[in-house]
Backbone as XML, in Angstrom:
<?xml version="1.0"?>
<chain id="A" units="angstrom">
  <residue number="1" name="MET">
    <atom name="N" x="72.313" y="85.470" z="75.831"/>
    <atom name="CA" x="73.294" y="86.492" z="75.531"/>
    <atom name="C" x="73.003" y="87.782" z="76.299"/>
  </residue>
  <residue number="2" name="LYS">
    <atom name="N" x="71.710" y="88.117" z="76.463"/>
    <atom name="CA" x="71.362" y="89.329" z="77.196"/>
    <atom name="C" x="71.812" y="89.225" z="78.649"/>
  </residue>
  <residue number="3" name="ASN">
    <atom name="N" x="71.619" y="88.058" z="79.235"/>
    <atom name="CA" x="72.031" y="87.861" z="80.627"/>
    <atom name="C" x="73.545" y="87.996" z="80.780"/>
  </residue>
  <residue number="4" name="TYR">
    <atom name="N" x="74.272" y="87.496" z="79.810"/>
    <atom name="CA" x="75.728" y="87.586" z="79.855"/>
    <atom name="C" x="76.174" y="89.046" z="79.826"/>
  </residue>
  <residue number="5" name="ASN">
    <atom name="N" x="75.601" y="89.855" z="78.931"/>
    <atom name="CA" x="75.938" y="91.276" z="78.841"/>
    <atom name="C" x="75.561" y="92.017" z="80.125"/>
  </residue>
  <residue number="6" name="LEU">
    <atom name="N" x="74.435" y="91.670" z="80.691"/>
    <atom name="CA" x="73.992" y="92.299" z="81.929"/>
    <atom name="C" x="74.958" y="91.994" z="83.073"/>
  </residue>
  <residue number="7" name="ILE">
    <atom name="N" x="75.400" y="90.768" z="83.143"/>
    <atom name="CA" x="76.347" y="90.366" z="84.194"/>
    <atom name="C" x="77.678" y="91.095" z="84.023"/>
  </residue>
  <residue number="8" name="ILE">
    <atom name="N" x="78.170" y="91.174" z="82.807"/>
    <atom name="CA" x="79.445" y="91.864" z="82.532"/>
    <atom name="C" x="79.329" y="93.343" z="82.899"/>
  </residue>
  <residue number="9" name="CYS">
    <atom name="N" x="78.250" y="93.996" z="82.510"/>
    <atom name="CA" x="78.057" y="95.418" z="82.826"/>
    <atom name="C" x="77.972" y="95.642" z="84.327"/>
  </residue>
  <residue number="10" name="THR">
    <atom name="N" x="77.273" y="94.770" z="85.007"/>
    <atom name="CA" x="77.143" y="94.889" z="86.458"/>
    <atom name="C" x="78.496" y="94.734" z="87.137"/>
  </residue>
  <residue number="11" name="LEU">
    <atom name="N" x="79.281" y="93.762" z="86.707"/>
    <atom name="CA" x="80.609" y="93.559" z="87.285"/>
    <atom name="C" x="81.527" y="94.754" z="87.023"/>
  </residue>
  <residue number="12" name="LEU">
    <atom name="N" x="81.468" y="95.307" z="85.822"/>
    <atom name="CA" x="82.287" y="96.476" z="85.500"/>
    <atom name="C" x="81.901" y="97.671" z="86.365"/>
  </residue>
  <residue number="13" name="LEU">
    <atom name="N" x="80.629" y="97.913" z="86.519"/>
    <atom name="CA" x="80.177" y="99.023" z="87.364"/>
    <atom name="C" x="80.612" y="98.819" z="88.810"/>
  </residue>
  <residue number="14" name="PHE">
    <atom name="N" x="80.507" y="97.608" z="89.284"/>
    <atom name="CA" x="80.918" y="97.298" z="90.649"/>
    <atom name="C" x="82.408" y="97.549" z="90.847"/>
  </residue>
  <residue number="15" name="MET">
    <atom name="N" x="83.232" y="97.098" z="89.910"/>
    <atom name="CA" x="84.677" y="97.282" z="90.025"/>
    <atom name="C" x="85.058" y="98.755" z="89.944"/>
  </residue>
  <residue number="16" name="LEU">
    <atom name="N" x="84.424" y="99.513" z="89.080"/>
    <atom name="CA" x="84.735" y="100.927" z="88.959"/>
    <atom name="C" x="84.339" y="101.694" z="90.210"/>
  </residue>
  <residue number="17" name="SER">
    <atom name="N" x="83.211" y="101.360" z="90.782"/>
    <atom name="CA" x="82.777" y="102.069" z="91.984"/>
    <atom name="C" x="83.702" y="101.771" z="93.154"/>
  </residue>
  <residue number="18" name="CYS">
    <atom name="N" x="84.232" y="100.583" z="93.247"/>
    <atom name="CA" x="85.149" y="100.232" z="94.332"/>
    <atom name="C" x="86.468" y="100.959" z="94.201"/>
  </residue>
  <residue number="19" name="SER">
    <atom name="N" x="86.983" y="101.093" z="93.012"/>
    <atom name="CA" x="88.287" y="101.725" z="92.837"/>
    <atom name="C" x="88.243" y="103.199" z="93.210"/>
  </residue>
  <residue number="20" name="LYS">
    <atom name="N" x="87.186" y="103.903" z="92.917"/>
    <atom name="CA" x="87.073" y="105.308" z="93.292"/>
    <atom name="C" x="87.063" y="105.463" z="94.798"/>
  </residue>
  <residue number="21" name="ASP">
    <atom name="N" x="86.341" y="104.614" z="95.478"/>
    <atom name="CA" x="86.216" y="104.688" z="96.927"/>
    <atom name="C" x="87.561" y="104.495" z="97.608"/>
  </residue>
  <residue number="22" name="LYS">
    <atom name="N" x="88.353" y="103.550" z="97.138"/>
    <atom name="CA" x="89.650" y="103.286" z="97.745"/>
    <atom name="C" x="90.607" y="104.447" z="97.536"/>
  </residue>
  <residue number="23" name="SER">
    <atom name="N" x="90.635" y="105.041" z="96.352"/>
    <atom name="CA" x="91.551" y="106.150" z="96.111"/>
    <atom name="C" x="91.189" y="107.344" z="96.979"/>
  </residue>
  <residue number="24" name="THR">
    <atom name="N" x="89.909" y="107.570" z="97.201"/>
    <atom name="CA" x="89.480" y="108.655" z="98.072"/>
    <atom name="C" x="89.964" y="108.400" z="99.491"/>
  </residue>
  <residue number="25" name="GLN">
    <atom name="N" x="89.869" y="107.164" z="99.947"/>
    <atom name="CA" x="90.326" y="106.824" z="101.292"/>
    <atom name="C" x="91.819" y="107.079" z="101.434"/>
  </residue>
  <residue number="26" name="PHE">
    <atom name="N" x="92.619" y="106.665" z="100.454"/>
    <atom name="CA" x="94.047" y="106.861" z="100.552"/>
    <atom name="C" x="94.411" y="108.336" z="100.470"/>
  </residue>
  <residue number="27" name="GLU">
    <atom name="N" x="93.695" y="109.106" z="99.659"/>
    <atom name="CA" x="93.947" y="110.542" z="99.590"/>
    <atom name="C" x="93.693" y="111.179" z="100.944"/>
  </residue>
  <residue number="28" name="CYS">
    <atom name="N" x="92.649" y="110.749" z="101.622"/>
    <atom name="CA" x="92.333" y="111.279" z="102.933"/>
    <atom name="C" x="93.439" y="110.942" z="103.922"/>
  </residue>
  <residue number="29" name="ILE">
    <atom name="N" x="93.935" y="109.732" z="103.892"/>
    <atom name="CA" x="94.999" y="109.324" z="104.805"/>
    <atom name="C" x="96.252" y="110.146" z="104.542"/>
  </residue>
  <residue number="30" name="ASN">
    <atom name="N" x="96.640" y="110.275" z="103.285"/>
    <atom name="CA" x="97.842" y="111.041" z="102.949"/>
    <atom name="C" x="97.711" y="112.494" z="103.362"/>
  </residue>
  <residue number="31" name="THR">
    <atom name="N" x="96.561" y="113.084" z="103.116"/>
    <atom name="CA" x="96.325" y="114.479" z="103.491"/>
    <atom name="C" x="96.393" y="114.643" z="105.010"/>
  </residue>
  <residue number="32" name="THR">
    <atom name="N" x="95.792" y="113.717" z="105.731"/>
    <atom name="CA" x="95.794" y="113.793" z="107.189"/>
    <atom name="C" x="97.200" y="113.635" z="107.738"/>
  </residue>
  <residue number="33" name="LEU">
    <atom name="N" x="97.980" y="112.721" z="107.175"/>
    <atom name="CA" x="99.369" y="112.570" z="107.607"/>
    <atom name="C" x="100.154" y="113.858" z="107.375"/>
  </residue>
  <residue number="34" name="GLU">
    <atom name="N" x="99.929" y="114.501" z="106.239"/>
    <atom name="CA" x="100.605" y="115.765" z="105.948"/>
    <atom name="C" x="100.191" y="116.837" z="106.946"/>
  </residue>
  <residue number="35" name="GLU">
    <atom name="N" x="98.910" y="116.909" z="107.282"/>
    <atom name="CA" x="98.430" y="117.906" z="108.234"/>
    <atom name="C" x="99.069" y="117.731" z="109.610"/>
  </residue>
  <residue number="36" name="PHE">
    <atom name="N" x="99.288" y="116.495" z="110.022"/>
    <atom name="CA" x="99.904" y="116.217" z="111.318"/>
    <atom name="C" x="101.433" y="116.150" z="111.224"/>
  </residue>
  <residue number="37" name="GLU">
    <atom name="N" x="101.969" y="116.409" z="110.031"/>
    <atom name="CA" x="103.406" y="116.356" z="109.764"/>
    <atom name="C" x="103.986" y="115.011" z="110.187"/>
  </residue>
  <residue number="38" name="MET">
    <atom name="N" x="103.365" y="113.947" z="109.691"/>
    <atom name="CA" x="103.778" y="112.582" z="109.995"/>
    <atom name="C" x="104.113" y="111.842" z="108.713"/>
  </residue>
  <residue number="39" name="VAL">
    <atom name="N" x="104.797" y="110.722" z="108.900"/>
    <atom name="CA" x="105.088" y="109.819" z="107.792"/>
    <atom name="C" x="104.313" y="108.529" z="108.024"/>
  </residue>
  <residue number="40" name="ALA">
    <atom name="N" x="104.150" y="107.738" z="106.979"/>
    <atom name="CA" x="103.436" y="106.468" z="107.093"/>
    <atom name="C" x="104.148" y="105.558" z="108.089"/>
  </residue>
  <residue number="41" name="PHE">
    <atom name="N" x="103.376" y="104.906" z="108.914"/>
    <atom name="CA" x="103.929" y="103.980" z="109.904"/>
    <atom name="C" x="104.241" y="102.658" z="109.223"/>
  </residue>
  <residue number="42" name="GLU">
    <atom name="N" x="105.497" y="102.262" z="109.319"/>
    <atom name="CA" x="105.952" y="101.004" z="108.714"/>
    <atom name="C" x="106.754" y="100.192" z="109.714"/>
  </residue>
  <residue number="43" name="GLY">
    <atom name="N" x="106.319" y="100.232" z="110.969"/>
    <atom name="CA" x="106.982" y="99.456" z="111.999"/>
    <atom name="C" x="108.146" y="100.163" z="112.676"/>
  </residue>
  <residue number="44" name="GLN">
    <atom name="N" x="108.266" y="101.480" z="112.485"/>
    <atom name="CA" x="109.343" y="102.220" z="113.135"/>
    <atom name="C" x="109.217" y="102.106" z="114.660"/>
  </residue>
  <residue number="45" name="ASP">
    <atom name="N" x="110.332" y="102.337" z="115.349"/>
    <atom name="CA" x="110.324" y="102.360" z="116.809"/>
    <atom name="C" x="109.491" y="103.560" z="117.254"/>
  </residue>
  <residue number="46" name="MET">
    <atom name="N" x="108.489" y="103.298" z="118.086"/>
    <atom name="CA" x="107.574" y="104.356" z="118.481"/>
    <atom name="C" x="108.133" y="105.206" z="119.612"/>
  </residue>
  <residue number="47" name="GLY">
    <atom name="N" x="108.838" y="104.603" z="120.542"/>
    <atom name="CA" x="109.375" y="105.365" z="121.660"/>
    <atom name="C" x="108.314" y="106.293" z="122.234"/>
  </residue>
  <residue number="48" name="CYS">
    <atom name="N" x="108.630" y="107.556" z="122.321"/>
    <atom name="CA" x="107.689" y="108.559" z="122.842"/>
    <atom name="C" x="107.174" y="109.474" z="121.727"/>
  </residue>
  <residue number="49" name="LYS">
    <atom name="N" x="107.180" y="108.986" z="120.506"/>
    <atom name="CA" x="106.721" y="109.795" z="119.379"/>
    <atom name="C" x="105.190" y="109.791" z="119.294"/>
  </residue>
  <residue number="50" name="PHE">
    <atom name="N" x="104.635" y="110.879" z="118.759"/>
    <atom name="CA" x="103.203" y="110.932" z="118.497"/>
    <atom name="C" x="102.889" y="110.035" z="117.311"/>
  </residue>
  <residue number="51" name="PHE">
    <atom name="N" x="101.723" y="109.417" z="117.360"/>
    <atom name="CA" x="101.296" y="108.547" z="116.266"/>
    <atom name="C" x="99.818" y="108.791" z="115.984"/>
  </residue>
  <residue number="52" name="LEU">
    <atom name="N" x="99.376" y="108.326" z="114.827"/>
    <atom name="CA" x="97.996" y="108.512" z="114.395"/>
    <atom name="C" x="97.378" y="107.154" z="114.116"/>
  </residue>
  <residue number="53" name="GLU">
    <atom name="N" x="96.230" y="106.899" z="114.749"/>
    <atom name="CA" x="95.507" y="105.646" z="114.538"/>
    <atom name="C" x="94.296" y="105.892" z="113.656"/>
  </residue>
  <residue number="54" name="LEU">
    <atom name="N" x="93.987" y="104.924" z="112.820"/>
    <atom name="CA" x="92.833" y="104.988" z="111.931"/>
    <atom name="C" x="91.723" y="104.087" z="112.468"/>
  </residue>
  <residue number="55" name="PHE">
    <atom name="N" x="90.510" y="104.612" z="112.469"/>
    <atom name="CA" x="89.332" y="103.864" z="112.880"/>
    <atom name="C" x="88.265" y="103.982" z="111.800"/>
  </residue>
  <residue number="56" name="HIS">
    <atom name="N" x="87.403" y="102.975" z="111.682"/>
    <atom name="CA" x="86.222" y="103.036" z="110.825"/>
    <atom name="C" x="85.004" y="103.015" z="111.733"/>
  </residue>
  <residue number="57" name="TYR">
    <atom name="N" x="84.108" y="103.980" z="111.519"/>
    <atom name="CA" x="82.899" y="104.089" z="112.329"/>
    <atom name="C" x="81.806" y="104.700" z="111.461"/>
  </residue>
  <residue number="58" name="ASN">
    <atom name="N" x="80.666" y="104.055" z="111.386"/>
    <atom name="CA" x="79.535" y="104.539" z="110.576"/>
    <atom name="C" x="79.945" y="104.849" z="109.140"/>
  </residue>
  <residue number="59" name="ASN">
    <atom name="N" x="80.711" y="103.952" z="108.537"/>
    <atom name="CA" x="81.149" y="104.069" z="107.140"/>
    <atom name="C" x="82.011" y="105.302" z="106.876"/>
  </residue>
  <residue number="60" name="LYS">
    <atom name="N" x="82.700" y="105.781" z="107.887"/>
    <atom name="CA" x="83.619" y="106.911" z="107.728"/>
    <atom name="C" x="84.944" y="106.573" z="108.389"/>
  </residue>
  <residue number="61" name="GLN">
    <atom name="N" x="85.975" y="107.282" z="107.971"/>
    <atom name="CA" x="87.289" y="107.144" z="108.588"/>
    <atom name="C" x="87.429" y="108.202" z="109.675"/>
  </residue>
  <residue number="62" name="TYR">
    <atom name="N" x="87.989" y="107.798" z="110.795"/>
    <atom name="CA" x="88.286" y="108.722" z="111.886"/>
    <atom name="C" x="89.716" y="108.482" z="112.345"/>
  </residue>
  <residue number="63" name="PHE">
    <atom name="N" x="90.340" y="109.538" z="112.836"/>
    <atom name="CA" x="91.724" y="109.488" z="113.265"/>
    <atom name="C" x="91.822" y="109.911" z="114.727"/>
  </residue>
  <residue number="64" name="LEU">
    <atom name="N" x="92.711" y="109.242" z="115.459"/>
    <atom name="CA" x="92.998" y="109.603" z="116.845"/>
    <atom name="C" x="94.500" y="109.773" z="117.006"/>
  </residue>
  <residue number="65" name="LEU">
    <atom name="N" x="94.887" y="110.874" z="117.625"/>
    <atom name="CA" x="96.279" y="111.151" z="117.915"/>
    <atom name="C" x="96.649" y="110.456" z="119.218"/>
  </residue>
  <residue number="66" name="GLY">
    <atom name="N" x="97.805" y="109.816" z="119.262"/>
    <atom name="CA" x="98.228" y="109.119" z="120.465"/>
    <atom name="C" x="99.703" y="109.280" z="120.744"/>
  </residue>
  <residue number="67" name="ASN">
    <atom name="N" x="100.069" y="108.951" z="121.987"/>
    <atom name="CA" x="101.455" y="108.975" z="122.414"/>
    <atom name="C" x="101.547" y="108.114" z="123.667"/>
  </residue>
  <residue number="68" name="HIS">
    <atom name="N" x="102.439" y="107.132" z="123.674"/>
    <atom name="CA" x="102.545" y="106.216" z="124.805"/>
    <atom name="C" x="103.161" y="106.870" z="126.036"/>
  </residue>
  <residue number="69" name="CYS">
    <atom name="N" x="103.804" y="108.014" z="125.875"/>
    <atom name="CA" x="104.484" y="108.659" z="126.999"/>
    <atom name="C" x="103.741" y="109.879" z="127.531"/>
  </residue>
  <residue number="70" name="ALA">
    <atom name="N" x="102.707" y="110.311" z="126.858"/>
    <atom name="CA" x="101.987" y="111.517" z="127.275"/>
    <atom name="C" x="100.563" y="111.158" z="127.698"/>
  </residue>
  <residue number="71" name="ASP">
    <atom name="N" x="100.144" y="111.737" z="128.802"/>
    <atom name="CA" x="98.772" y="111.566" z="129.252"/>
    <atom name="C" x="97.952" y="112.642" z="128.548"/>
  </residue>
  <residue number="72" name="MET">
    <atom name="N" x="97.203" y="112.257" z="127.543"/>
    <atom name="CA" x="96.506" y="113.245" z="126.714"/>
    <atom name="C" x="95.110" y="112.769" z="126.339"/>
  </residue>
  <residue number="73" name="ILE">
    <atom name="N" x="94.291" y="113.731" z="125.960"/>
    <atom name="CA" x="92.941" y="113.432" z="125.497"/>
    <atom name="C" x="92.891" y="113.752" z="124.010"/>
  </residue>
  <residue number="74" name="SER">
    <atom name="N" x="92.385" y="112.813" z="123.240"/>
    <atom name="CA" x="92.238" y="113.005" z="121.803"/>
    <atom name="C" x="90.849" y="112.535" z="121.403"/>
  </residue>
  <residue number="75" name="TYR">
    <atom name="N" x="90.185" y="113.321" z="120.575"/>
    <atom name="CA" x="88.851" y="112.966" z="120.127"/>
    <atom name="C" x="88.885" y="112.620" z="118.645"/>
  </residue>
  <residue number="76" name="PRO">
    <atom name="N" x="88.015" y="111.707" z="118.209"/>
    <atom name="CA" x="88.010" y="111.273" z="116.807"/>
    <atom name="C" x="87.751" y="112.429" z="115.846"/>
  </residue>
  <residue number="77" name="THR">
    <atom name="N" x="88.593" y="112.492" z="114.825"/>
    <atom name="CA" x="88.482" y="113.526" z="113.801"/>
    <atom name="C" x="88.314" y="112.851" z="112.451"/>
  </residue>
  <residue number="78" name="ASP">
    <atom name="N" x="87.390" y="113.363" z="111.620"/>
    <atom name="CA" x="87.157" y="112.752" z="110.310"/>
    <atom name="C" x="88.077" y="113.354" z="109.255"/>
  </residue>
  <residue number="79" name="CYS">
    <atom name="N" x="87.886" y="112.951" z="108.014"/>
    <atom name="CA" x="88.743" y="113.391" z="106.905"/>
    <atom name="C" x="88.666" y="114.889" z="106.635"/>
  </residue>
  <residue number="80" name="GLU">
    <atom name="N" x="87.551" y="115.491" z="106.978"/>
    <atom name="CA" x="87.388" y="116.925" z="106.743"/>
    <atom name="C" x="87.899" y="117.758" z="107.916"/>
  </residue>
  <residue number="81" name="GLY">
    <atom name="N" x="88.409" y="117.103" z="108.954"/>
    <atom name="CA" x="88.914" y="117.815" z="110.118"/>
    <atom name="C" x="87.859" y="118.090" z="111.173"/>
  </residue>
  <residue number="82" name="ASN">
    <atom name="N" x="86.667" y="117.524" z="111.013"/>
    <atom name="CA" x="85.599" y="117.720" z="111.991"/>
    <atom name="C" x="85.759" y="116.744" z="113.141"/>
  </residue>
  <residue number="83" name="THR">
    <atom name="N" x="85.642" y="117.249" z="114.364"/>
    <atom name="CA" x="85.722" y="116.405" z="115.544"/>
    <atom name="C" x="84.351" y="115.795" z="115.804"/>
  </residue>
  <residue number="84" name="LEU">
    <atom name="N" x="84.331" y="114.492" z="116.040"/>
    <atom name="CA" x="83.074" y="113.782" z="116.270"/>
    <atom name="C" x="82.406" y="114.249" z="117.550"/>
  </residue>
  <residue number="85" name="CYS">
    <atom name="N" x="83.199" y="114.516" z="118.591"/>
    <atom name="CA" x="82.647" y="114.937" z="119.880"/>
    <atom name="C" x="83.717" y="115.692" z="120.651"/>
  </residue>
  <residue number="86" name="GLN">
    <atom name="N" x="83.299" y="116.430" z="121.670"/>
    <atom name="CA" x="84.227" y="117.225" z="122.470"/>
    <atom name="C" x="84.282" y="116.766" z="123.923"/>
  </residue>
  <residue number="87" name="ASN">
    <atom name="N" x="83.574" y="115.675" z="124.227"/>
    <atom name="CA" x="83.478" y="115.223" z="125.597"/>
    <atom name="C" x="83.382" y="113.702" z="125.588"/>
  </residue>
  <residue number="88" name="ALA">
    <atom name="N" x="84.238" y="113.046" z="126.338"/>
    <atom name="CA" x="84.265" y="111.581" z="126.343"/>
    <atom name="C" x="82.974" y="110.978" z="126.884"/>
  </residue>
  <residue number="89" name="GLN">
    <atom name="N" x="82.177" y="111.761" z="127.609"/>
    <atom name="CA" x="80.916" y="111.268" z="128.162"/>
    <atom name="C" x="79.745" y="111.488" z="127.202"/>
  </residue>
  <residue number="90" name="ASN">
    <atom name="N" x="79.997" y="112.179" z="126.109"/>
    <atom name="CA" x="78.991" y="112.417" z="125.076"/>
    <atom name="C" x="78.543" y="111.080" z="124.496"/>
  </residue>
  <residue number="91" name="SER">
    <atom name="N" x="77.246" y="110.937" z="124.211"/>
    <atom name="CA" x="76.729" y="109.656" z="123.714"/>
    <atom name="C" x="77.372" y="109.248" z="122.392"/>
  </residue>
  <residue number="92" name="GLU">
    <atom name="N" x="77.665" y="110.212" z="121.533"/>
    <atom name="CA" x="78.307" y="109.889" z="120.248"/>
    <atom name="C" x="79.730" y="109.385" z="120.483"/>
  </residue>
  <residue number="93" name="CYS">
    <atom name="N" x="80.440" y="109.995" z="121.421"/>
    <atom name="CA" x="81.798" y="109.540" z="121.754"/>
    <atom name="C" x="81.756" y="108.143" z="122.357"/>
  </residue>
  <residue number="94" name="LEU">
    <atom name="N" x="80.837" y="107.921" z="123.261"/>
    <atom name="CA" x="80.720" y="106.604" z="123.877"/>
    <atom name="C" x="80.424" y="105.536" z="122.832"/>
  </residue>
  <residue number="95" name="ALA">
    <atom name="N" x="79.536" y="105.851" z="121.895"/>
    <atom name="CA" x="79.208" y="104.904" z="120.823"/>
    <atom name="C" x="80.433" y="104.648" z="119.947"/>
  </residue>
  <residue number="96" name="PHE">
    <atom name="N" x="81.206" y="105.695" z="119.677"/>
    <atom name="CA" x="82.423" y="105.528" z="118.881"/>
    <atom name="C" x="83.386" y="104.563" z="119.567"/>
  </residue>
  <residue number="97" name="TYR">
    <atom name="N" x="83.680" y="104.808" z="120.847"/>
    <atom name="CA" x="84.654" y="103.978" z="121.553"/>
    <atom name="C" x="84.171" y="102.539" z="121.721"/>
  </residue>
  <residue number="98" name="ARG">
    <atom name="N" x="82.871" y="102.324" z="121.731"/>
    <atom name="CA" x="82.336" y="100.962" z="121.848"/>
    <atom name="C" x="82.319" y="100.233" z="120.505"/>
  </residue>
  <residue number="99" name="ASN">
    <atom name="N" x="82.042" y="100.965" z="119.415"/>
    <atom name="CA" x="81.738" y="100.311" z="118.144"/>
    <atom name="C" x="82.729" y="100.537" z="117.010"/>
  </residue>
  <residue number="100" name="ALA">
    <atom name="N" x="83.614" y="101.490" z="117.124"/>
    <atom name="CA" x="84.541" y="101.782" z="116.031"/>
    <atom name="C" x="85.537" y="100.636" z="115.866"/>
  </residue>
  <residue number="101" name="LYS">
    <atom name="N" x="85.869" y="100.353" z="114.631"/>
    <atom name="CA" x="86.843" y="99.305" z="114.338"/>
    <atom name="C" x="88.220" y="99.954" z="114.208"/>
  </residue>
  <residue number="102" name="ASN">
    <atom name="N" x="89.149" y="99.516" z="115.043"/>
    <atom name="CA" x="90.507" y="100.044" z="115.011"/>
    <atom name="C" x="91.270" y="99.367" z="113.878"/>
  </residue>
  <residue number="103" name="ILE">
    <atom name="N" x="91.634" y="100.146" z="112.876"/>
    <atom name="CA" x="92.381" y="99.623" z="111.731"/>
    <atom name="C" x="93.865" y="99.506" z="112.089"/>
  </residue>
  <residue number="104" name="GLY">
    <atom name="N" x="94.348" y="100.430" z="112.897"/>
    <atom name="CA" x="95.733" y="100.372" z="113.338"/>
    <atom name="C" x="96.435" y="101.707" z="113.215"/>
  </residue>
  <residue number="105" name="ILE">
    <atom name="N" x="97.692" y="101.701" z="113.579"/>
    <atom name="CA" x="98.510" y="102.909" z="113.497"/>
    <atom name="C" x="98.897" y="103.122" z="112.034"/>
  </residue>
  <residue number="106" name="ILE">
    <atom name="N" x="98.670" y="104.335" z="111.554"/>
    <atom name="CA" x="98.964" y="104.619" z="110.146"/>
    <atom name="C" x="100.060" y="105.662" z="109.961"/>
  </residue>
  <residue number="107" name="GLY">
    <atom name="N" x="100.362" y="106.425" z="111.015"/>
    <atom name="CA" x="101.352" y="107.472" z="110.880"/>
    <atom name="C" x="102.136" y="107.680" z="112.157"/>
  </residue>
  <residue number="108" name="ILE">
    <atom name="N" x="103.338" y="108.242" z="112.000"/>
    <atom name="CA" x="104.187" y="108.503" z="113.160"/>
    <atom name="C" x="104.983" y="109.772" z="112.911"/>
  </residue>
  <residue number="109" name="LYS">
    <atom name="N" x="105.177" y="110.532" z="113.967"/>
    <atom name="CA" x="105.963" y="111.770" z="113.890"/>
    <atom name="C" x="107.431" y="111.395" z="113.809"/>
  </residue>
  <residue number="110" name="GLU">
    <atom name="N" x="108.153" y="112.078" z="112.928"/>
    <atom name="CA" x="109.592" y="111.776" z="112.833"/>
    <atom name="C" x="110.418" y="112.872" z="113.417"/>
  </residue>
</chain>
């Protein structure tokens, strides 16, 4: 009986910790979309509109601004608005571009 209670408590703690983490992630995405004055990307025609891509790197979310019609430089920005690097040749930037997981486009300018 003790083992059963221990297993139930462990599972409950695990589930509660996961739910908090996900809500924080979504709050960050929504806040970032608002800051860039974008709406959630749901397959809209991109044309020459600015869009926002989400990446995961070192257990953090990073965002990159993009546009298929503009030749531009964008550096990864985290949820707090901090830029990971200011130079594409920086070792941290190089590591990001090599190792970050691209989650996909999450926002688009309307």
